[in-house]
N, C-alpha and C positions, 0 to 999 in steps of 0.2 A: 504494500500500500504506500501511496505517496503521502508526504507530510500534510498536504492540504486536506486529503480525505480523512486522515487521522484527527486533524483539528476540528473538522466539521462534526465527526462522530462524538468527540469529547464535548463539544459545545452542545450538541443535542442531548446527550446524556445528562449533562449538568443542568440544563433547563428543565428536563423531565423529572429529576429527583425530588424537588420540592413538592410537585404535584403528586408523585407516587407516595411520598411520606404522608401527605395530607390525607390521601384516600385510605391509606392503611391505618393511620393512627388518629385521624381527626374526623371531620365531617360533623354535620349537625343532626342528621337523621337518626331517629331512635326514640326509645323510651327512657326518660330521665326521672330520677327521684332525688329529693333533697330537702332543704329548708329555706325559708325566706325570713327576712326581717325588714322593717321599714323605719322611717324617720319619726314615726309616731310612737315607737317603742313596742310595736306589736311584732309577733313572730309565730311561725308554725311550720308544719310539714308542707312540702310542695311537690308538684309533679309537672312534667312537660312531655308531650308526644309531638315529634316533628317529622315531617316528610320533606325531602329535598329533591328537586328535579335537576336535570342535566344543565339547565341554565342558571342554577344557583338560587332559584326561588324556593322559599320556605313556607310551609303551612302547618298548622297544628292546633293543639289545645293545651292551654296553660292553666294550671290549678283546677282542672276538671270543668271549668266554666268560662274560660276566656279564649275565644277563637283568636288566633294570631296568624299574621302573614308578614312576609318581608323578603329580604334579599341578602345574600352573602356579599359582604363588602370588602373582604380581604381574605388572606389565606386561613385565618382563624377567627374572623369577626363577622358579625351580621347585624343588621338593623331590622327591627320588627315593630309592628303596631298591633294593638288589640283593643277591643271595646266590649263592655257589657252595658246594660241599661243605665248603670250609675257611674261608670268609670271609663276613661280613655287612657290607654297606656302607650308610651313611647319607650321602646326597649332596645338596649344595646347588649349584644351577646358576644362572649369570647369563649372559644372551646380550646381545650388543651388535652388531647387524647380522649379519655373517657370522663373528663371533668368539664363542666360548663358553668360560667358565671353570667347571670343577667343583672344588669343595672337598669333600673326603670324609674320613670316618673309617671305618677298616676294623677290625672286631672279629674276632679269630681264633676259629674254632669248634672247631679241633683242638688248641688249646693256649691258655694264658692270654695276655692282652695285647691291645693295640690300637695303631694308629698312624694318622697323618693323611697326607693328600697333596693334590696339586693336578694337574689336567689342564687344558691349554690347547689349544683346538681352533680350526681354521678350517673353515668349511663348504665342502665340495666339490660338494655337490648338494642342492638344495631338495627338499622333499616327503617322501614315504613314508607 
Protein backbone atom coordinates (compact mmCIF):
# COMPACT_ATOMS: atom_id res chain seq x y z
CA UNK A 1 0.00 0.00 0.00
CA UNK A 2 1.17 3.47 -0.64
CA UNK A 3 1.45 6.11 2.05
CA UNK A 4 -1.56 8.10 0.83
CA UNK A 5 -3.86 5.07 1.10
CA UNK A 6 -2.59 4.30 4.59
CA UNK A 7 -3.20 7.90 5.71
CA UNK A 8 -6.76 7.82 4.33
CA UNK A 9 -7.51 4.55 6.17
CA UNK A 10 -6.07 5.91 9.42
CA UNK A 11 -8.13 9.09 9.07
CA UNK A 12 -11.35 7.17 8.41
CA UNK A 13 -10.79 4.83 11.35
CA UNK A 14 -10.01 7.73 13.70
CA UNK A 15 -13.22 9.51 12.60
CA UNK A 16 -15.32 6.38 13.14
CA UNK A 17 -14.00 5.49 16.61
CA UNK A 18 -15.93 8.13 18.59
CA UNK A 19 -19.19 7.06 16.94
CA UNK A 20 -18.48 3.39 17.60
CA UNK A 21 -17.70 4.10 21.25
CA UNK A 22 -20.91 6.11 21.58
CA UNK A 23 -23.01 3.36 20.02
CA UNK A 24 -21.49 0.71 22.29
CA UNK A 25 -21.39 2.57 25.59
CA UNK A 26 -23.77 5.46 25.21
CA UNK A 27 -26.98 6.28 23.53
CA UNK A 28 -30.13 7.57 25.13
CA UNK A 29 -32.57 4.77 24.26
CA UNK A 30 -33.67 2.46 27.02
CA UNK A 31 -35.40 2.17 30.34
CA UNK A 32 -33.84 4.22 33.14
CA UNK A 33 -34.54 4.37 36.88
CA UNK A 34 -33.22 6.71 39.53
CA UNK A 35 -34.03 9.63 41.79
CA UNK A 36 -34.99 13.29 41.40
CA UNK A 37 -34.65 16.38 43.56
CA UNK A 38 -35.72 19.96 42.96
CA UNK A 39 -35.07 23.49 44.18
CA UNK A 40 -38.19 23.30 46.37
CA UNK A 41 -36.52 20.67 48.56
CA UNK A 42 -38.65 17.83 47.21
CA UNK A 43 -37.25 14.48 46.06
CA UNK A 44 -38.30 10.97 45.10
CA UNK A 45 -37.90 7.98 42.83
CA UNK A 46 -37.87 8.58 39.10
CA UNK A 47 -38.12 6.71 35.80
CA UNK A 48 -37.55 7.43 32.14
CA UNK A 49 -38.22 5.39 29.00
CA UNK A 50 -36.70 6.78 25.79
CA UNK A 51 -36.61 5.72 22.16
CA UNK A 52 -34.07 7.12 19.72
CA UNK A 53 -34.31 7.13 15.92
CA UNK A 54 -31.52 7.18 13.32
CA UNK A 55 -31.80 10.99 13.01
CA UNK A 56 -31.16 11.60 16.72
CA UNK A 57 -34.79 12.31 17.62
CA UNK A 58 -35.88 11.22 21.09
CA UNK A 59 -39.35 10.35 22.42
CA UNK A 60 -40.47 8.88 25.67
CA UNK A 61 -42.17 9.04 29.03
CA UNK A 62 -40.61 10.62 32.11
CA UNK A 63 -41.83 9.96 35.67
CA UNK A 64 -44.66 7.80 34.29
CA UNK A 65 -46.76 10.81 33.25
CA UNK A 66 -44.68 13.37 31.33
CA UNK A 67 -44.44 12.76 27.56
CA UNK A 68 -41.07 14.08 26.36
CA UNK A 69 -39.49 14.64 22.97
CA UNK A 70 -36.29 16.20 21.74
CA UNK A 71 -33.04 15.92 19.86
CA UNK A 72 -29.54 14.68 20.50
CA UNK A 73 -27.34 17.78 20.49
CA UNK A 74 -23.85 16.29 20.93
CA UNK A 75 -22.02 13.02 21.39
CA UNK A 76 -23.52 12.60 24.88
CA UNK A 77 -26.02 15.46 25.27
CA UNK A 78 -29.64 16.06 24.34
CA UNK A 79 -32.32 18.70 24.71
CA UNK A 80 -35.91 17.68 25.50
CA UNK A 81 -39.25 19.27 26.29
CA UNK A 82 -42.24 17.85 28.10
CA UNK A 83 -45.62 19.01 29.31
CA UNK A 84 -48.47 17.97 31.58
CA UNK A 85 -51.68 19.85 32.29
CA UNK A 86 -49.94 21.86 35.03
CA UNK A 87 -46.21 21.98 34.08
CA UNK A 88 -43.99 22.66 31.07
CA UNK A 89 -40.45 21.26 31.24
CA UNK A 90 -37.23 22.27 29.51
CA UNK A 91 -34.77 19.42 29.95
CA UNK A 92 -31.05 19.04 29.27
CA UNK A 93 -29.69 15.49 29.34
CA UNK A 94 -26.18 14.10 29.57
CA UNK A 95 -25.43 10.39 29.22
CA UNK A 96 -22.26 8.61 30.31
CA UNK A 97 -22.47 4.91 29.46
CA UNK A 98 -25.33 3.53 31.56
CA UNK A 99 -25.80 6.69 33.64
CA UNK A 100 -27.81 9.76 32.71
CA UNK A 101 -28.37 13.12 34.39
CA UNK A 102 -31.29 15.42 33.55
CA UNK A 103 -31.21 19.08 34.52
CA UNK A 104 -34.63 20.66 34.13
CA UNK A 105 -36.68 23.80 34.60
CA UNK A 106 -40.37 23.38 35.35
CA UNK A 107 -42.72 26.27 34.58
CA UNK A 108 -46.09 26.19 36.30
CA UNK A 109 -49.03 26.45 33.90
CA UNK A 110 -51.71 26.62 36.61
CA UNK A 111 -50.02 29.33 38.73
CA UNK A 112 -47.11 31.75 38.58
CA UNK A 113 -43.55 30.58 39.02
CA UNK A 114 -40.99 28.00 38.09
CA UNK A 115 -38.37 25.81 39.74
CA UNK A 116 -35.38 23.71 38.73
CA UNK A 117 -34.39 20.15 39.41
CA UNK A 118 -32.18 17.23 38.61
CA UNK A 119 -32.79 13.54 37.94
CA UNK A 120 -30.02 10.92 38.09
CA UNK A 121 -30.64 7.62 36.33
CA UNK A 122 -29.07 4.23 35.77
CA UNK A 123 -30.04 2.31 32.64
CA UNK A 124 -31.85 -0.94 33.39
CA UNK A 125 -32.55 -1.93 29.77
CA UNK A 126 -31.18 -0.85 26.39
CA UNK A 127 -33.28 -0.15 23.34
CA UNK A 128 -36.90 0.98 22.80
